[in-house]
ZAMI-436612 format. One record per residue (C-alpha): y, z, x; chain. Coordinates in steps of 0.1 Angstrom, whole numbers, plus 5000, padded with zeros to 4 digits. Example, Ala and Ser with C-alpha at 12.3 -4.5 7.8 and 13.67 -1.06 7.14 Angstrom:
# residues 2
REC;v;w;u;kette
REC;4955;5078;5123;A .
REC;4989;5071;5137;A .
***
This chain:
# residues 556
REC;v;w;u;kette
REC;5185;4792;5095;A .
REC;5202;4773;5062;A .
REC;5189;4787;5032;A .
REC;5170;4754;5021;A .
REC;5147;4776;4995;A .
REC;5175;4785;4969;A .
REC;5175;4751;4958;A .
REC;5137;4755;4948;A .
REC;5145;4791;4930;A .
REC;5140;4795;4892;A .
REC;5165;4789;4870;A .
REC;5183;4824;4862;A .
REC;5168;4836;4891;A .
REC;5203;4847;4919;A .
REC;5203;4842;4953;A .
REC;5219;4875;4962;A .
REC;5212;4910;4944;A .
REC;5231;4940;4943;A .
REC;5222;4970;4959;A .
REC;5249;4997;4951;A .
REC;5237;4992;4916;A .
REC;5216;5021;4916;A .
REC;5222;5052;4940;A .
REC;5187;5060;4945;A .
REC;5150;5056;4928;A .
REC;5157;5087;4905;A .
REC;5188;5069;4891;A .
REC;5167;5039;4877;A .
REC;5138;5063;4869;A .
REC;5163;5083;4844;A .
REC;5174;5048;4831;A .
REC;5141;5036;4821;A .
REC;5128;5069;4806;A .
REC;5161;5065;4786;A .
REC;5164;5027;4772;A .
REC;5120;5029;4769;A .
REC;5116;5068;4757;A .
REC;5090;5062;4738;A .
REC;5068;5036;4753;A .
REC;5038;5043;4771;A .
REC;5048;5045;4810;A .
REC;5008;5050;4823;A .
REC;4976;5055;4813;A .
REC;4946;5068;4829;A .
REC;4915;5068;4818;A .
REC;4921;5068;4781;A .
REC;4953;5091;4786;A .
REC;4988;5075;4780;A .
REC;5016;5096;4790;A .
REC;5050;5082;4776;A .
REC;5086;5075;4791;A .
REC;5098;5111;4778;A .
REC;5068;5128;4789;A .
REC;5068;5116;4821;A .
REC;5104;5122;4826;A .
REC;5098;5157;4817;A .
REC;5064;5167;4837;A .
REC;5084;5153;4867;A .
REC;5115;5173;4858;A .
REC;5092;5203;4860;A .
REC;5072;5193;4890;A .
REC;5109;5188;4914;A .
REC;5117;5222;4895;A .
REC;5088;5239;4910;A .
REC;5093;5228;4943;A .
REC;5130;5234;4940;A .
REC;5130;5271;4928;A .
REC;5096;5282;4929;A .
REC;5089;5265;4967;A .
REC;5123;5267;4978;A .
REC;5123;5237;4998;A .
REC;5152;5221;5010;A .
REC;5168;5185;5004;A .
REC;5147;5162;5027;A .
REC;5119;5180;5026;A .
REC;5083;5159;5030;A .
REC;5060;5162;5007;A .
REC;5023;5147;5010;A .
REC;5005;5130;4987;A .
REC;4965;5126;4987;A .
REC;4952;5111;4958;A .
REC;4940;5079;4940;A .
REC;4954;5066;4905;A .
REC;4956;5095;4881;A .
REC;4984;5105;4859;A .
REC;4994;5132;4883;A .
REC;5004;5104;4911;A .
REC;5036;5093;4893;A .
REC;5046;5129;4879;A .
REC;5045;5146;4916;A .
REC;5060;5111;4930;A .
REC;5090;5108;4908;A .
REC;5093;5145;4907;A .
REC;5098;5151;4944;A .
REC;5120;5122;4945;A .
REC;5146;5129;4918;A .
REC;5144;5168;4935;A .
REC;5155;5153;4968;A .
REC;5126;5151;4990;A .
REC;5109;5122;5009;A .
REC;5074;5111;4998;A .
REC;5042;5110;5023;A .
REC;5011;5086;5012;A .
REC;4985;5101;5025;A .
REC;4950;5080;5014;A .
REC;4927;5101;5004;A .
REC;4894;5082;5027;A .
REC;4917;5098;5056;A .
REC;4891;5115;5079;A .
REC;4908;5148;5091;A .
REC;4919;5132;5125;A .
REC;4937;5106;5110;A .
REC;4952;5135;5084;A .
REC;4962;5158;5115;A .
REC;4977;5130;5130;A .
REC;4999;5122;5098;A .
REC;5006;5156;5085;A .
REC;5022;5164;5122;A .
REC;5034;5133;5129;A .
REC;5052;5134;5094;A .
REC;5067;5170;5095;A .
REC;5051;5175;5057;A .
REC;5054;5210;5044;A .
REC;5039;5200;5013;A .
REC;5005;5184;5002;A .
REC;4995;5174;4966;A .
REC;4957;5165;4971;A .
REC;4929;5158;4947;A .
REC;4901;5182;4951;A .
REC;4874;5160;4959;A .
REC;4893;5157;4989;A .
REC;4904;5191;4996;A .
REC;4881;5198;5019;A .
REC;4891;5173;5049;A .
REC;4928;5187;5045;A .
REC;4906;5225;5054;A .
REC;4894;5217;5084;A .
REC;4932;5203;5099;A .
REC;4955;5222;5077;A .
REC;4960;5249;5102;A .
REC;4967;5229;5129;A .
REC;4996;5210;5106;A .
REC;5028;5220;5095;A .
REC;5023;5221;5058;A .
REC;5025;5257;5041;A .
REC;5018;5245;5005;A .
REC;4991;5232;4995;A .
REC;4986;5216;4955;A .
REC;4953;5209;4946;A .
REC;4944;5192;4912;A .
REC;4913;5176;4895;A .
REC;4906;5141;4880;A .
REC;4907;5150;4844;A .
REC;4936;5178;4852;A .
REC;4957;5161;4832;A .
REC;4934;5143;4804;A .
REC;4929;5158;4765;A .
REC;4904;5192;4758;A .
REC;4879;5185;4757;A .
REC;4876;5152;4777;A .
REC;4895;5165;4806;A .
REC;4867;5198;4810;A .
REC;4841;5172;4806;A .
REC;4853;5148;4835;A .
REC;4855;5172;4854;A .
REC;4822;5194;4850;A .
REC;4806;5159;4857;A .
REC;4830;5151;4890;A .
REC;4824;5184;4901;A .
REC;4784;5195;4891;A .
REC;4769;5162;4881;A .
REC;4781;5138;4909;A .
REC;4789;5164;4932;A .
REC;4816;5143;4940;A .
REC;4838;5178;4951;A .
REC;4830;5191;4984;A .
REC;4828;5232;4990;A .
REC;4864;5243;5003;A .
REC;4884;5270;5010;A .
REC;4923;5270;5008;A .
REC;4929;5308;4995;A .
REC;4969;5300;4989;A .
REC;4965;5264;4972;A .
REC;4983;5268;4939;A .
REC;4964;5243;4904;A .
REC;4990;5215;4893;A .
REC;4990;5221;4858;A .
REC;4999;5259;4864;A .
REC;5028;5243;4889;A .
REC;5038;5223;4855;A .
REC;5037;5257;4835;A .
REC;5056;5275;4862;A .
REC;5085;5240;4866;A .
REC;5095;5238;4831;A .
REC;5107;5274;4829;A .
REC;5128;5269;4863;A .
REC;5145;5236;4851;A .
REC;5156;5210;4878;A .
REC;5185;5215;4897;A .
REC;5207;5178;4899;A .
REC;5207;5170;4936;A .
REC;5230;5142;4954;A .
REC;5207;5116;4970;A .
REC;5226;5087;4989;A .
REC;5218;5053;4994;A .
REC;5205;5060;5030;A .
REC;5182;5091;5026;A .
REC;5144;5086;5032;A .
REC;5128;5080;5000;A .
REC;5089;5073;5017;A .
REC;5078;5077;5052;A .
REC;5052;5054;5041;A .
REC;5027;5045;5075;A .
REC;5015;5021;5090;A .
REC;5001;5010;5127;A .
REC;5031;4983;5133;A .
REC;5013;4963;5165;A .
REC;4996;4994;5181;A .
REC;4971;5015;5170;A .
REC;4994;5048;5162;A .
REC;5002;5051;5130;A .
REC;5042;5051;5124;A .
REC;5061;5065;5094;A .
REC;5082;5033;5085;A .
REC;5114;5053;5071;A .
REC;5120;5034;5035;A .
REC;5153;5044;5020;A .
REC;5163;5046;4986;A .
REC;5187;5014;4991;A .
REC;5156;4998;5007;A .
REC;5132;5006;4978;A .
REC;5159;5003;4954;A .
REC;5171;4966;4969;A .
REC;5132;4954;4967;A .
REC;5129;4964;4935;A .
REC;5159;4943;4919;A .
REC;5146;4918;4940;A .
REC;5115;4915;4925;A .
REC;5128;4921;4892;A .
REC;5151;4895;4888;A .
REC;5129;4869;4904;A .
REC;5101;4883;4878;A .
REC;5125;4889;4846;A .
REC;5124;4853;4838;A .
REC;5089;4845;4828;A .
REC;5082;4883;4817;A .
REC;5093;4884;4776;A .
REC;5084;4915;4752;A .
REC;5066;4948;4768;A .
REC;5041;4941;4796;A .
REC;5009;4959;4802;A .
REC;5004;4962;4837;A .
REC;4966;4968;4853;A .
REC;4969;4987;4889;A .
REC;4937;4992;4903;A .
REC;4951;4983;4943;A .
REC;4962;5022;4949;A .
REC;4994;5037;4945;A .
REC;4999;5051;4980;A .
REC;4993;5016;4991;A .
REC;5031;4995;4995;A .
REC;5020;4975;4976;A .
REC;5009;4987;4940;A .
REC;5035;5013;4946;A .
REC;5066;4989;4943;A .
REC;5051;4963;4930;A .
REC;5035;4976;4901;A .
REC;5051;5014;4901;A .
REC;5084;5009;4908;A .
REC;5095;4972;4894;A .
REC;5074;4973;4863;A .
REC;5085;5009;4859;A .
REC;5122;4994;4861;A .
REC;5109;4966;4834;A .
REC;5096;4992;4810;A .
REC;5060;4984;4812;A .
REC;5028;5002;4807;A .
REC;5012;5004;4839;A .
REC;4971;5011;4835;A .
REC;4959;5025;4866;A .
REC;4925;5027;4878;A .
REC;4914;5053;4892;A .
REC;4880;5034;4912;A .
REC;4884;4994;4907;A .
REC;4852;4998;4933;A .
REC;4832;5001;4903;A .
REC;4835;4967;4893;A .
REC;4816;4967;4858;A .
REC;4836;4998;4846;A .
REC;4866;4985;4856;A .
REC;4857;4951;4834;A .
REC;4852;4975;4807;A .
REC;4886;4995;4811;A .
REC;4901;4958;4812;A .
REC;4885;4948;4778;A .
REC;4906;4976;4761;A .
REC;4940;4965;4769;A .
REC;4962;4931;4759;A .
REC;4972;4930;4798;A .
REC;4995;4905;4809;A .
REC;5003;4910;4844;A .
REC;4977;4916;4873;A .
REC;4979;4921;4907;A .
REC;4953;4921;4937;A .
REC;4942;4915;4967;A .
REC;4921;4887;4973;A .
REC;4891;4905;4980;A .
REC;4896;4919;4943;A .
REC;4900;4888;4923;A .
REC;4865;4879;4940;A .
REC;4846;4905;4931;A .
REC;4861;4901;4891;A .
REC;4852;4866;4888;A .
REC;4815;4880;4906;A .
REC;4811;4899;4878;A .
REC;4791;4880;4847;A .
REC;4815;4899;4816;A .
REC;4845;4893;4834;A .
REC;4849;4855;4822;A .
REC;4843;4872;4788;A .
REC;4875;4888;4785;A .
REC;4904;4881;4766;A .
REC;4936;4866;4790;A .
REC;4954;4854;4763;A .
REC;4981;4876;4769;A .
REC;4984;4873;4805;A .
REC;5008;4862;4822;A .
REC;5014;4867;4860;A .
REC;4986;4871;4889;A .
REC;5001;4886;4919;A .
REC;4980;4885;4949;A .
REC;4991;4897;4979;A .
REC;4983;4929;5011;A .
REC;4959;4897;5025;A .
REC;4957;4858;5021;A .
REC;4944;4846;4993;A .
REC;4919;4819;4997;A .
REC;4921;4783;4979;A .
REC;4883;4789;4964;A .
REC;4890;4820;4950;A .
REC;4927;4812;4932;A .
REC;4914;4777;4920;A .
REC;4880;4794;4904;A .
REC;4906;4820;4888;A .
REC;4927;4791;4873;A .
REC;4892;4780;4856;A .
REC;4882;4816;4842;A .
REC;4914;4832;4834;A .
REC;4943;4798;4826;A .
REC;4967;4812;4849;A .
REC;4971;4802;4885;A .
REC;4969;4832;4910;A .
REC;5003;4834;4927;A .
REC;5004;4850;4963;A .
REC;5033;4868;4977;A .
REC;5043;4879;5013;A .
REC;5052;4914;5027;A .
REC;5049;4944;5052;A .
REC;5051;4982;5050;A .
REC;5080;4982;5068;A .
REC;5096;4953;5043;A .
REC;5089;4975;5011;A .
REC;5069;4952;5009;A .
REC;5087;4919;4998;A .
REC;5101;4890;5017;A .
REC;5086;4858;5000;A .
REC;5069;4852;4964;A .
REC;5060;4821;4949;A .
REC;5074;4810;4917;A .
REC;5057;4823;4886;A .
REC;5057;4790;4870;A .
REC;5035;4775;4893;A .
REC;5006;4757;4879;A .
REC;4982;4753;4913;A .
REC;4976;4770;4942;A .
REC;5003;4764;4966;A .
REC;4988;4775;5002;A .
REC;5020;4794;5010;A .
REC;5030;4827;5008;A .
REC;5063;4812;4984;A .
REC;5101;4815;4992;A .
REC;5121;4840;5005;A .
REC;5128;4862;4975;A .
REC;5172;4871;4967;A .
REC;5189;4886;4991;A .
REC;5167;4880;5024;A .
REC;5172;4863;5051;A .
REC;5144;4845;5072;A .
REC;5144;4829;5107;A .
REC;5114;4815;5122;A .
REC;5121;4819;5165;A .
REC;5100;4814;5194;A .
REC;5087;4833;5220;A .
REC;5121;4838;5240;A .
REC;5139;4847;5207;A .
REC;5157;4810;5199;A .
REC;5159;4800;5163;A .
REC;5136;4771;5155;A .
REC;5138;4743;5125;A .
REC;5121;4735;5096;A .
REC;5086;4723;5101;A .
REC;5088;4741;5134;A .
REC;5061;4770;5140;A .
REC;5068;4805;5154;A .
REC;5071;4839;5146;A .
REC;5084;4851;5111;A .
REC;5117;4871;5111;A .
REC;5131;4891;5083;A .
REC;5169;4905;5074;A .
REC;5176;4918;5041;A .
REC;5186;4950;5019;A .
REC;5149;4958;5015;A .
REC;5146;4963;5058;A .
REC;5131;4993;5068;A .
REC;5157;5017;5084;A .
REC;5131;5027;5115;A .
REC;5101;5041;5126;A .
REC;5107;5077;5121;A .
REC;5117;5094;5162;A .
REC;5100;5067;5173;A .
REC;5133;5046;5185;A .
REC;5118;5027;5210;A .
REC;5093;5013;5189;A .
REC;5119;5004;5167;A .
REC;5138;4982;5189;A .
REC;5107;4964;5203;A .
REC;5104;4953;5169;A .
REC;5142;4942;5161;A .
REC;5161;4915;5170;A .
REC;5198;4919;5187;A .
REC;5209;4902;5158;A .
REC;5192;4924;5133;A .
REC;5163;4904;5121;A .
REC;5127;4925;5120;A .
REC;5101;4909;5139;A .
REC;5069;4903;5114;A .
REC;5045;4897;5142;A .
REC;5034;4867;5119;A .
REC;5036;4828;5129;A .
REC;5047;4810;5106;A .
REC;5066;4778;5098;A .
REC;5089;4766;5067;A .
REC;5094;4728;5045;A .
REC;5124;4713;5039;A .
REC;5122;4727;5003;A .
REC;5120;4765;5020;A .
REC;5080;4775;5011;A .
REC;5064;4795;5039;A .
REC;5034;4788;5053;A .
REC;5012;4810;5076;A .
REC;4999;4798;5104;A .
REC;4984;4831;5124;A .
REC;4987;4865;5134;A .
REC;5005;4873;5169;A .
REC;4998;4908;5166;A .
REC;4958;4919;5172;A .
REC;4960;4934;5135;A .
REC;4923;4933;5115;A .
REC;4931;4930;5081;A .
REC;4902;4949;5054;A .
REC;4902;4941;5020;A .
REC;4942;4943;5024;A .
REC;4942;4972;5049;A .
REC;4954;4974;5081;A .
REC;4929;4984;5108;A .
REC;4943;4986;5145;A .
REC;4920;4973;5171;A .
REC;4934;5004;5198;A .
REC;4925;5028;5174;A .
REC;4892;5018;5167;A .
REC;4886;5011;5204;A .
REC;4899;5046;5213;A .
REC;4876;5060;5191;A .
REC;4845;5040;5205;A .
REC;4857;5047;5239;A .
REC;4851;5086;5233;A .
REC;4813;5078;5224;A .
REC;4789;5088;5252;A .
REC;4774;5058;5271;A .
REC;4801;5037;5262;A .
REC;4826;5019;5292;A .
REC;4842;4997;5278;A .
REC;4853;4984;5241;A .
REC;4868;4957;5224;A .
REC;4880;4953;5189;A .
REC;4885;4921;5171;A .
REC;4884;4911;5136;A .
REC;4860;4882;5120;A .
REC;4863;4861;5088;A .
REC;4849;4871;5061;A .
REC;4844;4857;5026;A .
REC;4844;4896;5008;A .
REC;4867;4917;5024;A .
REC;4889;4888;5043;A .
REC;4881;4897;5077;A .
REC;4856;4927;5093;A .
REC;4855;4945;5128;A .
REC;4835;4934;5153;A .
REC;4832;4955;5186;A .
REC;4821;4944;5219;A .
REC;4811;4973;5242;A .
REC;4802;4978;5280;A .
REC;4779;4999;5282;A .
REC;4772;5029;5308;A .
REC;4743;5045;5293;A .
REC;4718;5016;5289;A .
REC;4699;5030;5261;A .
REC;4728;5034;5236;A .
REC;4725;5018;5206;A .
REC;4741;4998;5177;A .
REC;4738;5022;5153;A .
REC;4747;5052;5173;A .
REC;4780;5033;5184;A .
REC;4787;5032;5143;A .
REC;4773;5065;5135;A .
REC;4795;5078;5157;A .
REC;4825;5063;5144;A .
REC;4819;5073;5107;A .
REC;4830;5110;5117;A .
REC;4867;5099;5128;A .
REC;4871;5063;5110;A .
REC;4879;5058;5074;A .
REC;4854;5034;5060;A .
REC;4870;4999;5062;A .
REC;4879;5006;5099;A .
REC;4836;5007;5109;A .
REC;4832;4977;5129;A .
REC;4800;4959;5112;A .
REC;4788;4950;5145;A .
REC;4784;4961;5177;A .
REC;4777;4939;5207;A .
REC;4766;4948;5241;A .
REC;4776;4927;5272;A .
REC;4782;4936;5312;A .
REC;4815;4930;5315;A .
REC;4847;4921;5292;A .
REC;4873;4893;5301;A .
REC;4904;4905;5315;A .
REC;4937;4896;5330;A .
REC;4942;4900;5367;A .
REC;4959;4936;5359;A .
REC;4929;4943;5346;A .
REC;4941;4943;5308;A .
REC;4910;4931;5282;A .
REC;4919;4895;5271;A .
REC;4912;4905;5230;A .
REC;4921;4867;5222;A .
REC;4898;4852;5245;A .
REC;4871;4869;5232;A .
REC;4883;4858;5196;A .
REC;4883;4826;5204;A .
REC;4853;4825;5223;A .
REC;4837;4840;5190;A .
REC;4856;4811;5168;A .
REC;4837;4783;5187;A .
REC;4803;4797;5192;A .
***
């Protein structure tokens, strides 16, 4: 497809980037630490870490992995934490030491965690103590050999850190009892690492930086192999896209979890390269507490998903904040709704800019111009060094204005799925494009508009829910004969899960099905409603017609 979008690029944004400018994420990290040494890199719960301090602490963490644990380069290191200061220390430390990061959602059930640890072959896990009991239940059946446990207040100043840990453990009782006898404490690891020294490691662009798990088009979570070249390329692509619009020091609000690819690249990495201060929000679900935290900063950038922006707008104190420094509001992870974008503009005076990406693309593919003055209804323009192609079901390329599957090619596209060559081949075209599974069209200016999702994935508050996984869990519920999961539109979360069930036992109830799911699925994957049917629509070979049920619900 002709790159018509280049004619719509903002002034100063190049058509191409040079992915070879940096060999690794570590090179970008070390340059930023030298250039912005005295600036605050991350702030959490009032505690700030400067770029120089992060450099020192991450080196100590990486040194302990090398010398204290004796890990070989390429070893997978799992991180299971919300947004706390320990996350960037561990993440940058492991990458600098030549290891691969495996991000784990702290809300995983034991079943989900066990699968990811085994599939990735992670040998080390850093876990917040609030979630250590989940790890305890599965660790004996995984390849994990070393556990590092931390607490929310561990890096806060004394006595605040002690007080926070006491309240979390004993007042709010947010730390279930656990027994991991050989676990090391995070602060002890840092002390041990300081005396060891980080050994220089040769990291090449094709080395895997992250195994970032996604279900792709099925319910089986697969690790997208994101190399240092992939991530550095996407950092540079986003950097050249937004840099002309941001002058001076930036303060970025990071409410989305860093273990999610959107916040990981857009907030943690891109703005680190810019020398920005990332304000980490540990619990963004506490909207009133979140708004109080926002009041402490003259923030210039905020990223989030539609549901988060909507929740903030519905808090009465949010409109009273000072938005005079705000320059960029970026929505991704799910579709930004026009009603939310219009209200955001009225309240903050700044447009809500929509972006699009996938885990498999590190993630950014398209971003709207930062100088848009109103909601475009599109996902924006393909970013530098990114090719897109709209194709029909036979793989033929379509033209401007035609609707088909959006395919992507560029240096940010993953190496493939970890140890899954068949699944990798299924989503790769003969000429090297990634098939996204999303239906889209491109207008004459190069703006891309999403029409629908080809795949059956359900998107709940920016998180992927895969019907096959939900169905597998429900099928194991006593009294269930058959089931089918679909997504329904929802004002708060974009979509919610609805399940259709054919009962084996007539006495089974909706509540029993939902309770069965609670022990095996993360909360956002649990069905919000269960409808019992005598039978489900099927093809002539017996495959349940998920789309027929979706169409039926849409018409009702």
